[in-house]
C-alpha positions, 0 to 999 in steps of 0.5 A: 158176338159173331162167330170167329172164323179167322186167326191172324198172326203177326210173324216176328217174335209172335210165331218165329223168334226173329227180331234179334236176328233181324235187328242185327242186320238192321243195325249194321245198315243203319250205322252205315247210313248214319256214317255216310250222313256224317252223324256220329250216333250208332245203334246196336241191334238191341237199341234198334229193337227198343226204338223201332220194334214192330216196324219194318226197315222202310218204316225204321228208315223214315223214323231215322231220317226224322230223328236225325234230320236228313233225307235219303234219295229214293233210289238209295232208300230202295237199295238199302231196303233190298240189302236189309231184306237179303241180310236178314233172310241169311240170318233167319235161314241160318238161325231162326227158331219158332216161338216157345210152345207155338208149334203144338198150338198151330198143329192143333189149329191146322188139324181141327180146321175150325179156323182159317189161319193167316200171317199178317206182318210188317216185314217184307214177304220174302222175309216172312216166307223164309221165317215160317219155312225155316221153322216148319210153319209154312204148312199151316198157312196158304201161300196167298194168306201170308201178307206183308205191309212192305210187299202186299200193298200197292203203297208199301207201309208199316204197322201201326198203319192198319192197312195191311190188316184191312187188306188181309181181311178183304182178300180172305173175305172176313169182317173184323168181328170174325177175326182174332189177331195175335200181336207182340208189339205196340205197332202191331197191336195198334194196327190190329186194334185200329182195324177193329180186330179183337187182339191177343197181346203176346208177351212171351218173347220178351226177356224177363218178367219185368219187361213182359209185365211192362209190355202187357200193361202197354198193349192192354192199355192200347186196347188188347183184349187179353194177355198171353204169357205163353202159347199154352194159354192160347186156346183158353184165351181164344175161348174167352174172346169168343165168349165176349171178353 
């Protein structure tokens, strides 16, 4: 197996505990949209996470329109995408925390300089940058190695589309077999796996052992190489992948 030279991290609930904060804002806007469409269904943030975890807001709106059979004019969609971004950033800047035990791992990786480090997210770039800055992780990643499926591509998309991973590798100058991705969701893991990148499934941000086991089975079933229950396991799991696991 070729030498691993780059580690590609998802952001939301992989590096930063941001999903709950983000989906609070998403739910408010989604409910406004449903109300204006005359649709009685309403979402809580937790319900949105169940249905749409790993997707960005634009992707959620596409799925919502399909589910409830309505169509938003493009100008309205763009308005809501920007509103969601602003509201989520407010929440993140006030409350975001790093994922448990992620900081020591990043500190060590950054100090050793053995691997390049990048963030590959579905979320809008402003939101990703706000997240990593809030928790002090921005120092680990070159600004031009923070990638967003919503912002960095000519045509905005969302995971599980592998386009953002393919774009990231092209910009960095690496091949899939020279990378390892760390993902926590079905959409994210599928994006990395479809880009042929060996993937670590991180489940430590999910509540409760039952849910963690459920996600672990799901992501390994999709093709993730190993499961990381806690960031303390990262070094050993990376070594396992390097040895051809």
